[in-house]
C-alpha positions as CSV (number, residue, x, y, z in Angstrom):
1,M,-0.1,0.1,0.0
2,G,1.0,3.6,-0.2
3,E,2.2,3.6,-3.9
4,F,0.9,7.1,-4.1
5,K,2.5,9.9,-2.2
6,R,0.4,12.7,-0.9
7,P,-0.1,15.3,-3.5
8,E,0.9,18.9,-2.2
9,T,0.7,20.7,-5.6
10,E,-1.9,20.8,-8.4
11,Q,0.4,19.0,-10.7
12,E,1.0,16.2,-8.2
13,F,-2.8,15.9,-7.7
14,A,-3.2,15.6,-11.5
15,D,-0.4,12.9,-11.8
16,N,-2.1,10.8,-8.8
17,F,-5.5,11.4,-10.7
18,S,-4.5,10.7,-14.3
19,Q,-7.3,10.0,-16.6
20,I,-8.2,6.4,-17.0
21,K,-9.8,7.2,-20.4
22,P,-7.4,9.6,-21.8
23,L,-8.2,11.6,-25.0
24,M,-7.3,9.8,-28.3
25,N,-5.3,11.8,-31.0
26,E,-6.3,11.5,-34.5
27,T,-4.3,8.6,-35.5
28,E,-5.5,6.6,-32.5
29,A,-9.3,7.5,-33.4
30,Y,-8.8,6.3,-37.1
31,Y,-7.4,3.0,-36.3
32,E,-9.8,2.5,-33.3
33,S,-12.7,3.2,-35.4
34,S,-11.5,1.0,-38.5
35,R,-11.8,-2.1,-36.1
36,C,-15.7,-1.6,-35.7
37,L,-17.9,-4.1,-37.7
38,F,-20.7,-1.6,-38.1
39,C,-23.1,-4.3,-37.0
40,Y,-26.7,-4.2,-38.3
41,D,-29.0,-4.0,-35.5
42,A,-26.0,-3.4,-33.3
43,P,-26.1,-4.5,-29.6
44,C,-23.9,-1.7,-28.5
45,Q,-26.9,0.8,-29.5
46,K,-29.3,-1.2,-27.8
47,A,-27.2,-1.3,-24.5
48,C,-27.0,2.5,-24.5
49,P,-29.6,4.3,-22.4
50,T,-29.7,7.2,-24.9
51,A,-29.7,5.0,-28.0
52,I,-26.8,6.6,-29.7
53,D,-26.3,5.4,-33.3
54,I,-22.8,4.1,-32.2
55,P,-22.0,2.4,-35.7
56,L,-23.0,5.6,-37.5
57,F,-20.8,7.9,-35.3
58,I,-17.9,5.5,-35.5
59,R,-18.2,5.4,-39.2
60,Q,-18.3,9.1,-39.6
61,I,-14.9,9.4,-37.4
62,N,-13.3,6.7,-39.7
63,S,-14.3,8.5,-42.7
64,G,-13.0,12.0,-41.4
65,D,-16.4,13.4,-40.7
66,V,-15.7,14.3,-37.1
67,T,-18.2,17.0,-36.9
68,G,-21.1,14.7,-38.2
69,S,-20.0,12.2,-35.7
70,A,-20.4,14.7,-33.0
71,E,-23.8,15.7,-34.3
72,T,-25.0,11.9,-34.3
73,I,-23.9,11.7,-30.7
74,Y,-25.5,14.9,-29.4
75,A,-28.7,14.1,-31.3
76,S,-29.3,11.3,-28.7
77,N,-27.3,12.4,-25.6
78,Y,-26.7,16.2,-24.7
79,F,-23.9,14.9,-22.2
80,G,-22.2,13.1,-25.0
81,N,-18.8,14.1,-24.1
82,A,-19.1,13.7,-20.2
83,C,-20.8,10.3,-20.8
84,G,-17.8,9.2,-23.2
85,K,-15.7,9.3,-20.1
86,V,-17.9,8.7,-16.9
87,C,-20.4,6.0,-18.5
88,P,-19.9,2.5,-17.3
89,T,-19.1,1.4,-20.9
90,E,-17.6,-1.7,-19.7
91,V,-21.1,-2.9,-18.9
92,L,-23.0,-0.8,-21.3
93,C,-22.1,-0.2,-24.9
94,E,-18.3,-1.8,-24.8
95,G,-19.9,-4.6,-22.7
96,A,-22.1,-5.4,-25.4
97,C,-19.7,-5.3,-28.2
98,V,-19.7,-8.5,-30.4
99,Y,-15.9,-8.8,-30.2
100,N,-16.5,-9.8,-26.5
101,E,-17.9,-13.2,-27.8
102,Q,-14.6,-13.8,-29.6
103,N,-12.3,-13.0,-26.7
104,V,-11.1,-9.7,-28.5
105,K,-11.0,-6.2,-27.0
106,P,-14.3,-4.3,-27.5
107,I,-14.1,-1.2,-29.5
108,E,-13.2,1.7,-27.1
109,I,-16.7,3.4,-27.8
110,G,-16.5,5.8,-24.9
111,R,-13.1,7.1,-25.8
112,L,-14.2,7.5,-29.6
113,Q,-17.4,9.4,-28.2
114,N,-15.2,11.6,-26.2
115,F,-12.8,12.4,-29.2
116,A,-15.7,13.6,-31.7
117,T,-17.5,15.5,-28.9
118,K,-14.4,17.4,-27.6
119,Q,-13.4,18.5,-31.0
120,A,-17.2,20.1,-31.5
121,I,-16.8,21.7,-28.0
122,E,-13.3,23.2,-28.7
123,E,-14.3,24.6,-32.0
124,N,-17.6,25.7,-31.0
125,K,-19.5,23.8,-33.7
126,N,-23.2,24.8,-34.1
127,L,-24.8,21.4,-34.4
128,F,-28.2,22.2,-33.0
129,S,-31.2,23.8,-34.7
130,L,-33.9,25.5,-32.5
131,A,-37.6,25.8,-33.4
132,P,-39.2,29.4,-33.3
133,E,-40.1,30.7,-30.0
134,N,-43.5,29.4,-28.9
135,G,-44.1,32.1,-26.0
136,K,-44.2,29.5,-23.2
137,K,-41.6,29.4,-20.2
138,I,-40.3,26.3,-18.3
139,A,-38.6,26.5,-14.8
140,I,-36.1,23.7,-14.2
141,V,-34.7,23.1,-10.5
142,G,-31.1,21.6,-10.7
143,A,-28.5,22.1,-13.3
144,G,-27.6,18.2,-13.1
145,P,-27.6,15.9,-16.3
146,A,-31.4,15.6,-15.9
147,G,-31.9,19.2,-15.7
148,V,-29.5,20.3,-18.5
149,S,-30.8,17.7,-20.9
150,C,-34.3,18.7,-20.2
151,A,-33.2,22.3,-20.9
152,C,-31.5,21.6,-24.2
153,E,-34.5,19.5,-25.5
154,L,-37.1,22.3,-24.6
155,R,-35.0,25.0,-26.2
156,A,-34.9,22.9,-29.2
157,L,-38.6,22.8,-29.3
158,G,-38.9,26.5,-29.0
159,Y,-39.4,27.0,-25.1
160,E,-37.9,29.6,-22.9
161,V,-36.0,27.9,-20.2
162,D,-34.9,29.1,-16.7
163,I,-32.6,26.7,-14.6
164,F,-32.3,27.5,-10.9
165,E,-29.2,25.7,-9.4
166,A,-28.3,25.7,-5.5
167,K,-24.6,25.3,-6.1
168,A,-22.1,27.5,-7.7
169,K,-21.3,25.2,-10.5
170,P,-23.6,23.3,-13.1
171,S,-23.9,19.7,-14.0
172,G,-24.7,18.0,-10.6
173,L,-22.7,15.0,-9.8
174,T,-20.9,15.1,-13.1
175,V,-18.7,17.8,-11.5
176,H,-19.4,17.3,-7.8
177,G,-19.7,13.6,-7.5
178,V,-17.4,11.7,-10.0
179,A,-14.0,10.6,-9.1
180,P,-11.5,13.0,-10.6
181,Y,-9.5,10.1,-12.6
182,K,-12.7,9.8,-14.7
183,I,-13.2,13.3,-15.8
184,E,-11.7,16.7,-15.0
185,N,-13.7,19.6,-13.8
186,E,-12.7,21.8,-16.8
187,E,-13.8,19.0,-19.2
188,V,-17.3,18.9,-17.7
189,L,-17.5,22.7,-17.4
190,D,-16.5,23.2,-20.9
191,E,-19.4,21.0,-22.2
192,M,-21.9,22.8,-20.0
193,E,-20.6,26.3,-21.5
194,Y,-21.0,24.9,-25.0
195,L,-24.5,23.8,-24.4
196,E,-25.6,27.0,-22.6
197,K,-24.2,28.9,-25.6
198,Q,-25.7,26.6,-28.3
199,F,-29.2,26.5,-26.7
200,G,-29.6,29.8,-24.8
201,Y,-31.3,28.6,-21.6
202,R,-30.5,30.7,-18.6
203,V,-29.1,29.4,-15.3
204,T,-29.1,31.0,-12.1
205,Y,-26.4,29.7,-9.7
206,N,-26.6,29.9,-6.0
207,S,-30.3,30.0,-6.1
208,P,-31.8,27.0,-4.2
209,I,-35.4,26.5,-4.5
210,N,-36.3,25.4,-0.9
211,S,-39.4,27.0,0.5
212,E,-43.2,26.9,-0.4
213,E,-43.0,30.6,-1.4
214,D,-40.0,29.9,-3.8
215,L,-42.2,27.1,-5.5
216,R,-45.3,29.3,-5.5
217,K,-43.3,31.7,-7.6
218,L,-42.1,29.3,-10.0
219,E,-45.8,27.9,-10.3
220,E,-47.1,31.6,-11.0
221,G,-44.3,32.5,-13.4
222,Y,-43.9,29.2,-15.6
223,D,-46.0,27.0,-17.8
224,A,-44.5,23.9,-16.5
225,I,-41.7,22.9,-13.9
226,F,-39.1,20.2,-14.0
227,L,-37.5,18.8,-11.0
228,G,-33.9,17.5,-11.4
229,I,-33.0,17.8,-7.8
230,G,-31.0,14.5,-7.4
231,L,-30.3,13.0,-3.9
232,G,-29.3,14.6,-0.7
233,N,-26.5,14.0,1.7
234,T,-25.2,10.6,2.7
235,S,-27.5,8.5,4.8
236,V,-27.1,8.3,8.7
237,L,-26.3,4.9,9.9
238,G,-27.2,5.5,13.5
239,L,-23.8,3.9,14.9
240,P,-22.3,5.3,18.2
241,G,-19.5,7.5,17.4
242,E,-20.9,8.3,13.8
243,D,-20.4,12.2,14.7
244,L,-16.6,11.8,15.3
245,D,-14.2,14.0,13.4
246,N,-13.1,12.3,10.3
247,C,-16.3,10.2,9.9
248,V,-17.4,11.5,6.7
249,G,-20.1,11.0,3.8
250,A,-18.6,9.6,0.7
251,T,-20.5,12.0,-1.6
252,E,-19.6,14.9,0.5
253,L,-15.9,13.9,0.4
254,I,-15.8,13.3,-3.3
255,E,-17.4,16.8,-3.8
256,E,-14.8,18.4,-1.7
257,L,-12.1,16.6,-3.6
258,R,-13.4,17.7,-6.9
259,M,-13.6,21.3,-5.8
260,N,-10.3,21.6,-3.6
261,H,-8.1,18.9,-4.9
262,H,-4.8,18.5,-3.1
263,Q,-5.9,20.9,-0.3
264,I,-8.1,18.3,1.4
265,K,-6.7,15.9,4.1
266,I,-7.3,12.2,4.0
267,G,-6.4,9.9,6.8
268,N,-3.4,7.6,6.8
269,K,-5.7,4.5,7.7
270,V,-9.2,4.5,6.0
271,V,-12.0,2.4,6.3
272,V,-14.7,2.7,3.6
273,L,-18.2,1.3,4.5
274,G,-20.3,0.2,1.8
275,G,-20.1,-2.1,-1.4
276,G,-21.5,0.0,-4.2
277,N,-19.7,2.1,-7.2
278,T,-19.4,5.2,-4.7
279,A,-17.5,3.0,-2.2
280,M,-15.1,2.0,-5.0
281,D,-14.5,5.6,-6.0
282,A,-14.0,6.7,-2.3
283,A,-11.5,4.0,-1.7
284,S,-9.8,4.5,-4.8
285,E,-9.4,8.4,-4.3
286,S,-8.1,7.7,-0.7
287,A,-5.4,5.7,-2.1
288,R,-4.6,8.2,-4.7
289,M,-4.4,11.0,-2.0
290,G,-1.7,9.0,-0.2
291,A,-3.5,7.0,2.4
292,E,-1.2,4.1,3.8
293,S,-4.0,1.7,4.0
294,V,-7.5,1.5,2.6
295,I,-10.0,-1.3,3.7
296,L,-13.3,-1.6,1.7
297,S,-15.8,-3.1,4.4
298,Y,-18.8,-4.7,3.1
299,R,-21.7,-6.5,5.0
300,R,-22.1,-9.4,2.5
301,G,-19.7,-11.4,0.2
302,P,-18.1,-9.8,-2.7
303,E,-20.4,-11.3,-5.3
304,E,-23.1,-9.5,-3.8
305,M,-21.8,-6.0,-3.8
306,G,-23.6,-3.3,-5.9
307,A,-20.5,-2.1,-7.5
308,Y,-19.4,-3.1,-11.0
309,D,-16.5,-5.5,-11.3
310,F,-14.4,-3.2,-13.0
311,E,-14.9,-0.5,-10.4
312,Y,-13.6,-3.0,-7.7
313,D,-10.7,-4.0,-9.9
314,L,-10.0,-0.2,-10.2
315,A,-9.9,0.3,-6.3
316,K,-7.8,-3.0,-5.9
317,G,-5.5,-1.7,-8.6
318,V,-4.4,1.1,-6.3
319,G,-4.1,-1.0,-3.0
320,A,-7.5,-1.0,-1.6
321,Q,-8.4,-4.3,0.3
322,G,-11.7,-5.9,0.6
323,L,-13.1,-7.1,3.9
324,F,-16.2,-8.9,3.5
325,N,-19.3,-10.4,5.8
326,V,-18.7,-7.6,8.3
327,Q,-21.1,-5.1,9.9
328,P,-19.7,-1.9,11.7
329,V,-21.4,-1.8,15.2
330,E,-19.5,1.5,16.5
331,I,-17.1,3.9,15.2
332,L,-14.4,4.3,17.8
333,G,-12.7,7.3,19.1
334,N,-12.4,10.3,21.5
335,G,-13.1,13.5,19.5
336,G,-11.8,12.1,16.1
337,V,-11.9,8.5,14.6
338,E,-9.6,5.9,16.0
339,G,-11.1,2.9,14.8
340,V,-14.4,0.7,14.0
341,R,-15.7,-2.2,15.7
342,F,-17.1,-4.8,13.5
343,T,-19.1,-8.1,13.9
344,R,-19.1,-10.7,11.4
345,T,-22.1,-11.7,9.4
346,E,-23.5,-14.7,7.7
347,V,-26.3,-15.1,5.2
348,V,-28.8,-17.7,6.2
349,G,-31.5,-18.2,3.6
350,N,-31.6,-14.9,2.2
351,E,-31.3,-13.2,5.6
352,L,-28.2,-11.4,6.9
353,R,-27.4,-12.4,10.4
354,E,-24.7,-11.1,12.9
355,I,-22.6,-13.9,14.2
356,P,-22.7,-13.7,18.1
357,G,-19.3,-13.1,19.6
358,S,-17.4,-12.3,16.7
359,E,-16.5,-8.7,17.2
360,F,-13.2,-7.4,16.4
361,E,-11.7,-3.9,16.0
362,I,-9.7,-2.3,13.1
363,Q,-7.7,0.7,14.0
364,C,-8.1,3.9,11.6
365,D,-8.0,7.5,11.5
366,M,-10.8,8.2,9.1
367,V,-14.2,6.3,8.0
368,I,-15.9,7.2,4.9
369,K,-19.6,6.1,4.8
370,A,-20.7,5.0,1.3
371,T,-24.0,3.8,2.4
372,G,-26.5,5.6,0.1
373,Q,-27.9,9.2,0.1
374,L,-31.0,10.6,1.7
375,K,-34.2,11.3,-0.5
376,Q,-35.3,15.0,-0.8
377,K,-38.5,14.1,1.0
378,D,-38.7,17.5,3.0
379,F,-38.6,19.4,-0.1
380,L,-41.0,17.2,-1.9
381,N,-43.6,17.4,0.7
382,M,-44.0,21.1,0.1
383,I,-45.4,20.4,-3.4
384,A,-49.0,19.5,-3.4
385,G,-49.9,16.3,-5.6
386,V,-46.5,14.7,-5.3
387,E,-46.5,10.9,-4.5
388,M,-43.4,9.2,-3.5
389,D,-42.7,5.5,-3.4
390,D,-41.7,3.5,-0.2
391,G,-38.1,4.3,-1.1
392,G,-38.7,8.1,-1.1
393,R,-38.5,8.2,-4.9
394,I,-40.8,10.6,-6.9
395,S,-43.5,8.7,-8.8
396,I,-44.1,9.9,-12.3
397,D,-46.1,8.5,-15.2
398,S,-44.7,7.5,-18.6
399,S,-44.2,11.2,-19.7
400,G,-42.3,12.2,-16.9
401,R,-45.3,14.0,-15.0
402,I,-46.0,13.9,-11.3
403,G,-49.8,13.0,-10.9
404,S,-51.9,15.9,-12.3
405,T,-49.5,18.7,-11.6
406,K,-47.5,20.9,-13.5
407,Y,-44.5,19.5,-12.4
408,F,-42.3,16.8,-14.2
409,A,-39.2,15.0,-12.9
410,G,-36.2,12.7,-13.8
411,G,-32.7,11.8,-12.8
412,D,-31.7,10.4,-9.4
413,A,-34.8,11.9,-7.5
414,V,-36.9,9.5,-9.7
415,N,-34.6,6.3,-10.4
416,G,-33.0,6.3,-6.9
417,G,-29.4,6.8,-8.2
418,A,-28.2,5.5,-11.4
419,E,-25.7,6.9,-13.9
420,V,-25.2,10.3,-15.7
421,V,-26.4,8.7,-19.0
422,N,-29.7,7.6,-17.2
423,A,-30.3,11.1,-16.0
424,A,-29.7,12.5,-19.3
425,A,-32.0,10.1,-21.0
426,E,-34.8,10.8,-18.5
427,G,-34.4,14.6,-18.7
428,K,-34.7,14.6,-22.6
429,E,-37.8,12.3,-22.2
430,A,-39.4,14.6,-19.6
431,A,-39.0,17.5,-21.9
432,Q,-41.0,15.6,-24.7
433,G,-43.5,14.9,-22.1
434,I,-43.7,18.6,-21.1
435,H,-44.0,19.5,-24.7
436,Q,-47.0,17.1,-25.1
437,Y,-48.8,18.3,-22.0
438,L,-48.5,22.0,-23.2
439,M,-49.5,21.4,-26.7
440,E,-52.7,19.6,-25.3
């Protein structure tokens, strides 16, 4: 462990968090695109939540029409550049590539997508046509992937669009919650600036909508409202010692890391609680920030983790160690974290049980909770007519509409926490739902 030294400068941080999907040059893109078989009824396209015509955009790169390729990508997914880097392509498009069946490396679809869209952004290519203004106004709460995608689609349909964003920067988890080795802040923000210029929607930052009065103003001033509010802070576990210094939520830590880079402090001995993709990111980031040891603890076996295999491999690849069938019962320490007391677990039938008398302790100076995020129930309870399921997710109909209200929703607040690409798809679909609702 400890293969990374603590970064003390911006350059050292960049070195430790070097991109796992670096940008291709023209020669690489040409040769990689020439490997594609341009399958009819391509499985890669079916595996993409936004249904990008992948064989077409790859053929366009191969024939030198990079602008046309970017246009094909953006026609389906307004987060085309970001998704090329942050999408779990290994289990989506690349995971479906026919080459996998022949034990040949699948086409690097994500990097090709990134190559084409990056060029369009850098050259500020005008790829989008907007319908004439139709006189109707839409408010969007949240400038994440769902909100921004909804805004782009609505502008293309001729609507005036205002986005209200609580934070100082756009794009939700893409800039605040994705590990820095997947995409850099500048690249995310460049795409956001490009889309804002191309589509002409307005974003007001540092403008949380968090009171009934705020909501009433939106209801009075706009023809429809889209909620792309995402999820809240990390869930509370209710463990003794959870309020000790250096016991932190993974989403909060990742956001701080994305914003402040090498200036944040990570413990020497880190224990991560959880088995999802966020836990893998937190473990991998802790190692890259110079932690001497990182232990990933999960209450069941490795085969039951929610994380993708490639995410676990990434964490292991930088030195994180897995500890399975263990349940935390107490965070130990006096003022600050000094360790975690665990009990061993077993699965009997499908029920998880703690094994009596199996408690043990692990010393550490930091605990990262990657145990899910809270739903925005308090906010949603202020809106009349909003229904939530048992998990606190917003209930919508097939058009994205909430009951019989003028509210629509998409993204993590609806799906409970999926990928950037899912949120982008849902925002776009909801825009079509809003259009249908207002035309009727």
